[in-house]
C-alpha positions as CSV (number, residue, x, y, z in Angstrom):
1,M,49.3,-10.2,6.1
2,T,53.0,-10.6,6.4
3,Y,55.4,-7.7,6.1
4,K,56.5,-9.1,2.7
5,Q,52.9,-9.1,1.5
6,F,52.1,-5.7,2.8
7,M,55.2,-4.2,1.2
8,Q,53.8,-5.5,-2.2
9,V,50.7,-3.0,-2.0
10,L,52.7,0.2,-1.1
11,E,54.1,2.4,-3.7
12,D,57.4,1.7,-5.1
13,D,59.4,4.9,-3.9
14,I,58.1,4.5,0.0
15,S,61.0,4.7,2.4
16,P,61.8,1.8,4.7
17,S,61.1,3.8,8.0
18,E,57.6,4.8,6.3
19,A,56.7,1.4,5.2
20,E,57.7,0.0,8.8
21,R,55.4,2.8,10.5
22,R,52.6,2.0,8.0
23,Y,53.0,-1.8,8.6
24,Q,52.7,-1.2,12.6
25,E,49.6,0.8,12.2
26,Y,48.1,-1.9,9.8
27,K,48.9,-4.5,12.6
28,T,47.6,-2.6,15.5
29,E,44.2,-2.0,13.4
30,Y,44.1,-5.6,12.5
31,I,44.7,-6.8,15.9
32,T,41.8,-4.4,17.1
33,T,39.5,-5.6,14.4
34,Q,40.0,-9.2,15.2
35,K,39.6,-8.7,19.0
36,R,36.2,-6.8,18.4
37,A,35.1,-9.8,16.0
38,Y,35.9,-12.3,18.6
39,F,34.1,-10.6,21.3
40,D,31.0,-9.8,19.1
41,L,30.9,-13.5,18.0
42,H,31.2,-14.9,21.6
43,K,29.5,-12.0,23.5
44,N,26.5,-13.9,24.7
45,E,28.3,-17.1,25.4
46,D,28.3,-18.0,29.2
47,W,32.0,-18.6,29.5
48,L,33.0,-15.2,28.2
49,N,30.3,-13.7,30.7
50,D,31.6,-15.6,33.6
51,K,35.1,-14.5,32.9
52,Y,34.3,-10.7,32.3
53,H,31.1,-9.5,32.7
54,P,30.8,-7.6,36.5
55,T,27.6,-9.0,37.5
56,N,28.4,-12.7,36.4
57,L,31.6,-12.6,37.8
58,L,30.0,-12.1,41.6
59,S,28.3,-15.4,41.1
60,V,31.6,-16.8,39.9
61,I,33.4,-15.5,43.0
62,E,30.8,-17.1,45.3
63,R,31.1,-20.5,43.7
64,R,34.8,-20.3,43.8
65,N,34.9,-19.2,47.5
66,E,32.7,-22.1,48.2
67,R,35.2,-24.5,46.3
68,C,38.0,-23.2,48.1
69,K,36.3,-23.7,51.2
70,V,35.6,-27.5,50.6
71,M,39.2,-28.1,49.4
72,A,40.7,-26.5,52.5
73,K,38.6,-28.5,54.8
74,D,40.0,-31.6,52.9
75,F,43.6,-30.4,53.1
76,F,43.5,-29.7,56.6
77,L,42.0,-33.4,57.3
78,D,44.7,-34.8,55.4
79,L,47.3,-32.7,57.1
80,Q,46.1,-33.9,60.6
81,N,45.6,-37.5,59.7
82,G,49.4,-37.6,58.3
83,T,48.3,-38.5,54.8
84,L,49.0,-35.1,53.0
85,D,51.2,-35.3,49.6
86,L,53.5,-32.3,49.6
87,G,54.3,-32.7,46.0
88,P,53.9,-29.9,43.3
89,G,51.0,-31.2,41.5
90,I,47.1,-31.6,42.3
91,T,46.4,-34.6,44.1
92,A,43.4,-36.6,45.2
93,G,43.8,-35.2,48.7
94,A,43.5,-31.5,47.5
95,V,40.2,-31.9,45.7
96,S,36.6,-32.1,46.7
97,K,36.0,-35.9,47.2
98,P,32.3,-36.9,46.0
99,G,30.4,-38.5,48.6
100,S,33.0,-37.5,51.4
101,G,30.1,-37.0,54.0
102,G,29.6,-40.6,54.2
103,D,28.1,-42.4,57.1
104,G,29.6,-43.1,60.9
105,N,30.7,-46.6,59.7
106,S,32.8,-45.7,56.7
107,D,35.5,-43.6,58.5
108,G,37.9,-46.3,58.8
109,D,37.5,-47.3,55.2
110,M,37.7,-43.8,54.0
111,D,41.2,-43.1,56.2
112,S,42.5,-46.5,54.8
113,D,41.7,-45.3,51.2
114,K,43.4,-42.0,51.6
115,R,46.7,-43.8,52.8
116,R,46.5,-45.9,49.8
117,K,46.0,-42.8,47.6
118,H,49.0,-41.1,49.6
119,G,51.2,-44.0,49.0
120,K,50.5,-44.3,45.3
121,D,51.1,-40.6,44.9
122,S,54.4,-40.6,46.8
123,S,55.5,-43.7,44.5
124,K,55.3,-40.9,41.6
125,G,56.7,-37.9,43.7
126,A,60.1,-38.2,42.2
127,D,58.6,-38.0,38.6
128,S,56.5,-35.1,39.3
129,L,59.3,-33.3,41.2
130,S,61.8,-33.7,38.3
131,G,59.4,-32.4,35.8
132,A,58.3,-29.5,37.8
133,P,59.4,-25.9,37.1
134,K,62.5,-25.0,39.4
135,A,62.9,-21.7,41.4
136,H,66.2,-19.7,41.8
137,P,68.8,-21.8,43.9
138,V,68.9,-19.0,46.2
139,S,65.5,-20.2,47.3
140,S,67.1,-23.1,49.1
141,E,69.2,-20.9,51.3
142,S,68.3,-21.0,55.0
143,R,67.7,-17.2,55.5
144,R,65.6,-17.3,52.3
145,I,63.5,-20.1,53.5
146,Q,62.8,-18.2,56.7
147,A,61.8,-15.1,55.0
148,D,59.5,-17.1,52.6
149,I,57.9,-18.6,55.7
150,E,57.0,-15.2,57.0
151,H,55.6,-14.0,53.5
152,T,53.7,-17.3,52.8
153,L,52.0,-17.2,56.0
154,A,51.1,-13.4,55.3
155,L,49.8,-14.6,52.1
156,V,47.7,-17.2,53.6
157,R,46.1,-15.0,56.0
158,K,45.1,-12.6,53.2
159,L,43.6,-15.3,50.8
160,D,41.8,-17.0,53.4
161,A,40.1,-13.7,54.5
162,E,39.2,-12.8,51.0
163,K,37.5,-16.2,50.6
164,G,36.1,-16.5,53.8
165,I,38.2,-19.6,55.0
166,E,38.3,-19.8,58.6
167,G,40.0,-22.2,61.3
168,N,43.4,-22.7,59.3
169,V,45.7,-24.4,61.5
170,L,48.6,-23.2,59.5
171,S,47.5,-19.4,60.3
172,S,49.7,-17.8,63.0
173,G,46.5,-16.0,63.7
174,D,44.6,-19.0,64.9
175,H,46.7,-19.9,68.0
176,D,43.8,-19.5,70.2
177,K,41.9,-22.4,68.8
178,P,42.0,-25.7,70.6
179,D,43.6,-27.9,68.1
180,V,46.7,-25.4,67.4
181,D,49.5,-24.7,70.0
182,K,50.9,-21.2,69.7
183,S,53.7,-20.8,67.4
184,H,57.4,-20.8,69.0
185,I,60.5,-19.4,67.5
186,G,63.0,-22.0,67.5
187,S,66.3,-22.4,65.7
188,M,64.6,-23.2,62.3
189,G,62.3,-20.2,62.8
190,P,58.3,-20.6,63.7
191,I,57.0,-24.2,64.8
192,I,53.6,-24.7,64.1
193,I,52.0,-27.7,66.3
194,I,49.5,-30.0,64.2
195,R,47.3,-32.1,66.4
196,G,45.8,-35.2,64.9
197,L,43.5,-37.7,66.6
198,T,46.3,-39.9,67.5
199,T,49.6,-37.8,67.1
200,V,51.0,-34.5,67.6
201,K,53.3,-33.0,65.2
202,G,55.6,-29.8,64.8
203,L,56.0,-28.0,61.5
204,E,59.1,-26.0,61.3
205,G,61.6,-24.9,58.5
206,V,61.3,-26.7,55.2
207,E,58.6,-29.0,56.0
208,L,56.6,-25.8,57.1
209,L,57.2,-23.8,54.1
210,D,56.7,-26.7,51.8
211,T,53.1,-27.5,53.5
212,I,52.4,-23.6,53.1
213,L,53.4,-23.6,49.6
214,T,51.3,-26.8,48.7
215,Y,48.0,-25.0,50.8
216,L,48.4,-21.8,48.5
217,W,48.6,-23.7,45.3
218,R,46.1,-26.2,45.7
219,I,43.6,-23.8,47.5
220,H,44.3,-20.5,46.2
221,G,46.0,-21.2,42.8
222,V,49.2,-19.5,44.0
223,D,52.8,-20.6,42.5
224,Y,54.8,-18.8,44.9
225,Y,58.0,-19.1,43.3
226,G,56.8,-18.7,39.8
227,T,55.1,-15.4,41.0
228,S,51.6,-16.2,39.7
229,E,48.0,-16.4,40.9
230,S,45.2,-18.2,38.7
231,H,41.8,-18.8,39.2
232,E,42.4,-22.6,39.4
233,A,45.6,-24.5,39.9
234,K,46.7,-26.6,37.0
235,G,49.7,-28.6,36.2
236,L,52.9,-28.2,38.4
237,R,54.1,-25.3,40.7
238,H,57.6,-24.3,41.0
239,V,59.9,-26.0,43.4
240,R,63.2,-25.3,45.3
241,V,66.3,-26.9,44.3
242,D,69.4,-27.7,46.0
243,N,71.8,-24.8,45.5
244,K,74.6,-27.3,45.8
245,T,73.7,-29.6,42.8
246,S,71.9,-27.1,40.7
247,S,73.1,-25.5,37.7
248,T,73.9,-21.9,37.7
249,S,71.0,-19.7,37.0
250,D,71.3,-17.0,34.5
251,V,69.3,-14.7,36.7
252,N,70.9,-12.9,39.5
253,A,69.8,-14.0,43.0
254,A,69.3,-10.5,44.2
255,D,67.2,-9.5,41.1
256,W,65.1,-12.9,41.6
257,E,64.6,-11.9,45.3
258,K,63.4,-8.7,44.6
259,K,61.0,-9.6,41.8
260,L,59.6,-12.3,44.0
261,D,59.1,-10.1,47.1
262,T,58.0,-7.2,45.3
263,F,55.3,-9.0,43.3
264,W,53.9,-10.6,46.4
265,Q,54.1,-7.4,48.4
266,E,51.9,-5.7,45.8
267,R,49.6,-8.7,46.1
268,L,49.4,-8.5,49.9
269,N,48.6,-4.5,49.4
270,G,45.9,-5.5,46.6
271,Q,42.7,-6.8,45.9
272,D,41.4,-10.2,44.9
273,P,42.1,-10.1,41.1
274,L,38.3,-11.3,40.5
275,V,36.9,-8.8,42.5
276,T,39.1,-6.1,40.8
277,L,37.5,-7.5,37.4
278,T,33.9,-6.6,38.9
279,A,34.8,-3.0,38.6
280,K,32.7,-2.5,42.0
281,D,34.6,0.9,43.0
282,K,34.2,2.3,39.3
283,I,30.4,1.5,39.4
284,D,30.1,3.0,42.7
285,A,31.8,5.9,41.7
286,A,29.5,6.3,38.3
287,A,26.4,6.0,40.5
288,V,27.6,8.9,42.5
289,E,28.5,11.1,39.8
290,V,25.0,10.4,38.1
291,L,22.8,10.9,41.4
292,E,25.0,13.5,43.2
293,P,24.0,16.4,40.8
294,Y,20.0,15.9,41.4
295,V,20.8,15.7,45.1
296,R,22.8,19.0,45.1
297,K,19.8,20.7,42.8
298,I,17.3,19.7,45.3
299,R,19.4,21.2,48.2
300,D,20.0,24.5,46.2
301,E,16.5,25.0,45.5
302,S,15.4,24.3,49.0
303,M,12.8,21.8,48.1
304,D,11.0,19.6,50.4
305,G,13.6,18.0,52.9
306,N,11.8,14.5,52.9
307,M,12.7,14.2,48.9
308,A,16.1,15.3,49.4
309,V,16.6,12.6,52.3
310,E,14.8,9.9,49.9
311,L,17.1,10.9,47.2
312,R,20.3,10.5,49.3
313,A,19.0,7.1,50.7
314,A,18.6,5.9,47.0
315,L,22.0,7.3,46.3
316,N,23.6,5.3,49.4
317,F,21.4,2.1,48.5
318,S,23.0,2.1,44.8
319,C,26.6,2.2,46.2
320,S,26.0,-0.6,48.9
């Protein structure tokens, strides 16, 4: 009920501060009750179990990782073929294409179809760019672009490793692969060489950063400038704006940069959010806490050594 409705059921001589305190208690209890009722109503439904149940989350993580591997493969093909759209949205080139296996005679048709799709998406690029949320104007400064290239490459390596994605042509750790030359340090910072079937292209500066940002968004659901990471990318990611033509931001540049850097540094030092939800560490710790007293009792009572070994093996197995 509203505050006005709540006041009508209170005694007439209650003080304003006491009324406010009781209303806050009422709201807290009401919200807790509603959450519990909602959980009880949906606790046996698959979508809720997939989102929160530790056991179900393991299969969710496996399916997500496989999906990301397929999307990454398509992304790399588009990049090498020169058909990659760097817009802020989710395009046909960034999702799994049904029947992409095809046969040996359909490669030319598929490449032609990709180019047509790319051209169609490009014609709408201005609209999607104007509708995308904007990063702070400081993001367009050259020093910031170079810093963001380093940070986003670190994120790519981290998130790819978590999902088991290998052979990323953008990763600076893959320079030993035949299709990628070593990164060089030029006037615009790192240069990554992309070798296609008929072309060789060097990515650097703004183009390199936009390629990495697009990869992080479409494959990993990371909106870098928006400081968010989701299970699956939806809508449009944040984009840079020209700091000469953009309106003055209400957020101080130094504060915005600190927030951006701190957020992603914590992610680099942390775990996959879905893995964290499985609470594996807590489950392992609970198993140790439950079984360790039995192992200690056997040791203290000098019981048969083989049984102690078996219990310790069971303890290790439960934590593996």
